[in-house]
C-alpha positions as CSV (number, residue, x, y, z in Angstrom):
1,X,15.7,30.7,56.3
2,X,17.9,27.5,56.8
3,X,21.4,27.5,55.4
4,X,23.4,24.2,55.4
5,X,27.2,24.0,54.6
6,X,28.4,21.0,52.9
7,X,32.3,20.3,53.4
8,X,33.4,18.2,50.4
9,X,35.9,18.5,47.9
10,X,34.2,21.7,47.3
11,X,32.5,23.5,50.0
12,X,29.1,25.1,49.4
13,X,25.7,26.0,51.2
14,X,22.1,24.7,50.8
15,X,19.7,27.4,51.3
16,X,16.2,26.4,52.3
17,X,13.4,29.2,52.4
18,X,10.3,30.6,51.1
19,X,11.3,33.3,48.5
20,X,14.7,31.9,48.0
21,X,14.5,32.5,44.2
22,X,14.9,36.3,45.0
23,X,18.3,35.7,46.4
24,X,19.8,33.8,43.3
25,X,21.2,36.9,41.8
26,X,22.9,38.2,45.0
27,X,24.2,34.9,45.9
28,X,25.6,34.1,42.2
29,X,27.3,37.5,41.8
30,X,28.8,37.0,45.4
31,X,30.1,33.6,44.6
32,X,31.3,34.3,41.0
33,X,32.4,37.9,40.6
34,X,34.2,37.4,37.4
35,X,30.9,35.7,35.9
36,X,29.6,37.2,32.6
37,X,27.0,34.5,31.4
38,X,24.7,32.3,33.5
39,X,23.1,29.3,31.3
40,X,19.8,28.4,32.7
41,X,18.8,24.8,32.0
42,X,15.0,24.1,32.7
43,X,12.1,22.2,31.4
44,X,8.9,23.6,29.5
45,X,6.8,23.0,32.8
46,X,9.1,24.7,35.1
47,X,9.9,27.8,32.8
48,X,6.3,28.9,32.8
49,X,6.2,29.1,36.5
50,X,9.7,30.3,37.5
51,X,12.1,31.3,34.7
52,X,11.2,34.9,34.7
53,X,11.8,35.2,38.5
54,X,15.2,33.8,38.2
55,X,16.1,35.8,35.2
56,X,15.0,38.9,36.9
57,X,17.2,38.2,39.8
58,X,20.2,37.2,37.9
59,X,19.8,40.4,35.8
60,X,19.4,42.8,38.6
61,X,22.8,41.4,39.7
62,X,24.3,42.5,36.4
63,X,24.3,38.8,34.9
64,X,23.4,38.2,31.5
65,X,21.4,35.0,30.8
66,X,20.7,32.3,28.2
67,X,17.8,29.9,28.5
68,X,18.0,26.0,27.4
69,X,14.5,24.2,27.7
70,X,14.1,20.5,27.5
71,X,11.0,18.4,27.5
72,X,9.9,17.2,31.0
73,X,10.5,13.8,31.9
74,X,13.3,11.0,32.2
75,X,13.5,10.7,28.3
76,X,15.4,13.9,28.3
77,X,18.1,12.9,30.4
78,X,19.8,11.0,27.5
79,X,23.2,11.2,25.5
80,X,21.5,13.1,22.5
81,X,20.1,16.0,24.8
82,X,23.4,16.1,26.6
83,X,25.3,16.5,23.3
84,X,22.9,19.1,22.1
85,X,23.3,21.0,25.3
86,X,27.0,21.2,25.7
87,X,27.2,22.0,21.9
88,X,24.6,24.9,22.8
89,X,27.1,25.9,25.6
90,X,29.8,26.0,23.3
91,X,28.2,28.0,20.5
92,X,27.2,30.6,23.0
93,X,30.9,30.9,24.2
94,X,30.5,30.2,27.8
95,X,33.9,30.4,29.6
96,X,35.3,29.0,32.6
97,X,34.2,31.9,34.7
98,X,30.5,31.4,33.6
99,X,28.0,29.1,35.2
100,X,25.3,26.6,34.5
101,X,22.3,26.9,36.5
102,X,19.8,24.1,36.8
103,X,16.2,25.1,37.4
104,X,13.8,22.3,38.0
105,X,13.6,18.7,39.5
106,X,15.7,15.6,39.3
107,X,15.9,15.3,35.6
108,X,17.1,18.9,35.0
109,X,19.5,18.6,37.6
110,X,21.4,15.6,36.7
111,X,21.3,16.6,32.9
112,X,22.8,20.1,33.4
113,X,24.8,18.9,36.4
114,X,26.6,16.5,34.0
115,X,27.1,19.1,31.1
116,X,28.6,21.4,33.7
117,X,30.8,18.6,35.0
118,X,32.1,17.9,31.6
119,X,31.9,21.2,29.5
120,X,35.4,22.7,29.5
121,X,36.5,20.0,32.0
122,X,34.2,21.5,34.5
123,X,32.5,25.0,34.9
124,X,30.3,26.2,38.0
125,X,27.1,24.8,38.7
126,X,24.0,26.1,40.8
127,X,21.1,23.9,41.6
128,X,17.7,25.6,41.9
129,X,15.5,23.0,42.7
130,X,11.5,23.2,42.3
131,X,10.7,19.5,43.4
132,X,10.5,17.8,46.8
133,X,12.6,14.9,45.5
134,X,15.6,17.1,44.1
135,X,15.4,19.3,47.3
136,X,15.8,16.4,49.8
137,X,17.9,14.0,47.7
138,X,19.0,14.7,44.0
139,X,20.7,18.4,44.4
140,X,22.9,17.4,47.4
141,X,26.0,15.5,47.0
142,X,27.3,16.1,43.6
143,X,25.8,13.0,41.8
144,X,25.2,13.9,38.1
145,X,24.4,11.5,35.3
146,X,22.4,10.7,32.2
147,X,20.9,7.4,31.2
148,X,21.5,4.8,28.6
149,X,19.3,2.3,26.8
150,X,21.0,-0.2,28.9
151,X,20.2,1.5,32.3
152,X,19.6,4.5,34.5
153,X,22.6,6.9,35.4
154,X,25.4,4.6,33.7
155,X,27.0,7.7,32.5
156,X,27.7,10.4,35.3
157,X,30.4,12.1,37.6
158,X,30.7,13.2,41.2
159,X,30.5,16.9,40.6
160,X,29.9,19.4,43.6
161,X,27.7,22.5,42.9
162,X,28.8,25.9,44.0
163,X,25.4,26.5,45.5
164,X,22.0,24.9,46.1
165,X,18.7,27.0,46.3
166,X,15.7,25.3,47.7
167,X,12.7,27.5,47.3
168,X,9.8,25.9,49.3
169,X,7.2,28.0,47.7
170,X,7.8,26.4,44.6
171,X,6.1,23.3,46.0
172,X,2.8,25.1,45.8
173,X,3.0,24.4,41.9
174,X,4.1,20.6,42.2
175,X,1.6,18.1,41.1
176,X,0.5,15.9,43.9
177,X,2.1,12.8,42.2
178,X,5.6,14.3,42.2
179,X,5.2,15.4,45.5
180,X,4.3,11.9,46.6
181,X,7.4,10.8,44.6
182,X,9.7,13.0,46.7
183,X,8.1,11.7,49.9
184,X,9.4,8.2,49.0
185,X,12.6,9.7,49.5
186,X,11.9,11.2,52.7
187,X,10.5,8.1,54.0
188,X,13.8,6.6,53.0
189,X,15.7,9.1,55.3
190,X,13.4,8.0,58.2
191,X,14.2,4.1,57.5
192,X,17.9,5.1,57.6
193,X,18.2,8.1,60.1
194,X,16.2,6.7,63.1
195,X,12.8,6.0,64.3
196,X,12.3,9.6,65.8
197,X,12.3,10.9,62.4
198,X,9.9,8.4,61.2
199,X,7.4,9.6,63.8
200,X,7.8,13.2,62.8
201,X,7.1,12.8,59.1
202,X,3.3,13.0,58.8
203,X,3.2,15.9,61.4
204,X,5.9,17.9,59.4
205,X,3.7,17.0,56.3
206,X,0.2,18.0,57.7
207,X,1.7,21.2,59.3
208,X,3.2,22.0,55.8
209,X,6.8,22.9,57.6
210,X,8.4,22.1,54.4
211,X,11.7,23.9,55.7
212,X,12.2,21.6,58.6
213,X,11.2,18.5,56.5
214,X,13.7,19.2,54.1
215,X,16.5,20.5,56.3
216,X,16.3,17.3,58.3
217,X,16.7,15.1,55.2
218,X,19.6,17.3,53.7
219,X,21.6,17.2,57.2
220,X,21.3,13.4,57.1
221,X,22.6,13.3,53.4
222,X,25.2,15.9,54.3
223,X,26.5,14.0,56.9
224,X,26.7,10.7,55.1
225,X,28.2,12.3,52.1
226,X,30.8,14.1,54.0
227,X,32.0,10.8,55.5
228,X,32.0,9.1,52.0
229,X,32.0,11.8,49.1
230,X,32.7,9.2,46.3
231,X,30.1,6.4,47.2
232,X,32.6,3.7,48.3
233,X,31.0,2.5,51.7
234,X,28.4,4.5,53.8
235,X,26.9,6.6,51.1
236,X,25.7,3.4,49.4
237,X,23.1,3.3,52.3
238,X,21.4,6.1,50.4
239,X,20.4,3.6,47.8
240,X,18.0,1.8,50.0
241,X,15.1,0.4,47.6
242,X,17.3,1.6,44.6
243,X,18.5,-1.4,43.2
244,X,15.1,-2.8,42.4
245,X,13.8,0.7,41.9
246,X,15.9,1.5,39.1
247,X,15.3,-1.8,37.7
248,X,11.4,-1.2,37.8
249,X,11.9,2.2,36.2
250,X,13.9,0.5,33.2
251,X,11.4,-2.0,32.7
252,X,8.7,0.3,32.6
253,X,10.4,2.6,30.2
254,X,10.4,5.1,32.8
255,X,6.4,5.5,32.8
256,X,6.9,4.4,36.7
257,X,8.2,7.3,38.4
258,X,11.5,7.1,40.4
259,X,9.7,7.6,43.8
260,X,7.2,5.0,43.1
261,X,9.9,2.6,41.8
262,X,12.0,3.2,44.9
263,X,8.9,2.7,47.2
264,X,8.4,-0.6,45.9
265,X,12.0,-1.5,46.0
266,X,12.1,-0.5,49.9
267,X,9.1,-2.9,50.5
268,X,10.6,-5.7,48.6
269,X,14.1,-5.5,50.4
270,X,12.4,-5.0,53.9
271,X,10.2,-8.1,53.2
272,X,13.1,-10.3,52.3
273,X,15.1,-9.1,55.2
274,X,12.3,-10.2,57.6
275,X,12.1,-13.4,55.9
276,X,15.9,-14.0,56.4
277,X,15.1,-13.0,60.1
278,X,17.6,-10.0,59.9
279,X,14.6,-7.3,60.4
280,X,11.8,-6.9,62.9
281,X,8.3,-7.3,61.1
282,X,7.1,-4.0,62.5
283,X,9.7,-2.2,60.3
284,X,7.6,-3.3,57.3
285,X,4.2,-2.4,59.0
286,X,5.5,1.3,59.6
287,X,6.9,1.5,56.2
288,X,3.8,0.3,54.3
289,X,1.7,2.7,56.6
290,X,3.8,5.7,55.3
291,X,3.8,4.6,51.6
292,X,0.3,4.1,51.6
293,X,-0.7,7.3,53.3
294,X,0.9,9.1,50.1
295,X,-0.6,6.9,47.5
296,X,2.7,5.1,46.8
297,X,2.8,1.7,45.5
298,X,4.0,-1.4,47.3
299,X,4.1,-4.1,44.9
300,X,5.1,-4.7,41.1
301,X,3.5,-6.9,38.2
302,X,7.2,-7.4,36.9
303,X,8.5,-10.8,37.6
304,X,11.4,-11.7,40.0
305,X,13.6,-12.7,36.9
306,X,12.8,-9.5,34.9
307,X,13.7,-7.4,37.8
308,X,16.8,-9.4,38.4
309,X,17.9,-9.1,34.6
310,X,17.6,-5.5,34.7
311,X,19.3,-5.1,38.1
312,X,22.5,-6.7,36.8
313,X,23.7,-3.5,35.4
314,X,23.5,-1.7,38.9
315,X,26.2,0.6,39.7
316,X,26.7,-1.1,43.0
317,X,27.6,-4.4,41.3
318,X,31.5,-5.2,41.5
319,X,32.2,-8.6,39.5
320,X,30.3,-11.3,40.8
321,X,29.1,-9.6,43.9
322,X,26.6,-6.6,44.6
323,X,25.9,-4.7,47.5
324,X,22.3,-4.4,48.7
325,X,20.5,-2.4,51.6
326,X,18.7,-3.8,54.0
327,X,16.7,-2.6,57.1
328,X,17.7,-4.3,60.4
329,X,15.7,-2.2,63.0
330,X,13.3,0.7,63.0
331,X,15.2,3.7,61.3
332,X,18.5,1.6,60.6
333,X,19.9,0.0,57.6
334,X,22.9,-1.9,56.7
335,X,24.9,-2.7,53.7
336,X,25.2,-6.3,52.8
337,X,27.6,-7.9,50.0
338,X,25.9,-10.6,48.4
339,X,26.6,-12.6,45.3
340,X,25.1,-11.7,41.9
341,X,23.6,-15.3,41.9
342,X,21.7,-15.0,45.2
343,X,20.4,-11.6,44.3
344,X,17.5,-13.4,42.4
345,X,16.8,-15.0,45.7
346,X,16.6,-11.8,47.7
347,X,14.4,-10.5,45.0
348,X,12.2,-13.5,45.2
349,X,11.7,-13.3,48.9
350,X,10.6,-9.4,48.3
351,X,7.3,-10.6,46.7
352,X,4.3,-11.1,49.0
């Protein structure tokens, strides 16, 4: 078992281990001795695999549970489902000493997290992740949000959980496509965190050493977030590939998955940086090799103009400027503030 402590506005542990679901009741009771109710938020896919085990663990610790199930997919991360969820919390009389438990991937974690952040001005949140993407990225650091028709994650909050559980056994039921989505974020950490980790990614994947793989990513994100909890500077590095990626997700009406869209975004930003002579060409070669190995896309059919228009609502925009993230060396990225007008040129340079 790997336990990683995160020290932010709220300190909490991230537990990474096989059979970690069995620890949920014990850990929750220890953290929340006054808790009466745990509202488990999950989706129709995950519930069939893991809901019974979570409820059993919580019940054995003397905690009553209620379950709210959503339809799988990004479409559920919307205002109407959010309002229905917080109304359900109110009707079931959850109090300040109770908690919301998110059981699932990134969509469930974002939606349940935003509900926990805003219901009663904030009640405790436990993230129990069942996807690789959520384990290595979205459950860490306290970003929770819902989407609007105008763009992804435009309504949200910084809200740290009380506990994160990553049971690596749950990856056995994850469809290959969703595993590959998670690997896009793992590869992103390699592009940010050093050439050495880039060299280790395939070995850790092939040996199925998921605990080490996830822990390496979590530690990288933990260190960045601890230095910039509220996304004002260094934390923006974690958005490498995301400005273009989120735009592509939106243009596809979320039929293109997050990991696939981010993969395309990373390639386009890398190619643009190379054409500006800010990055050596071998960075793109390594990136393309890793993405291709996991069957992730590296190009898009959307036009530069369409991507640009969709990217104008990116959260990293401030007035007439936007911060983009570009690679500058193997395993190293930097923030670059550019004018909104020049963003179109950067996107255009990202095409083959």
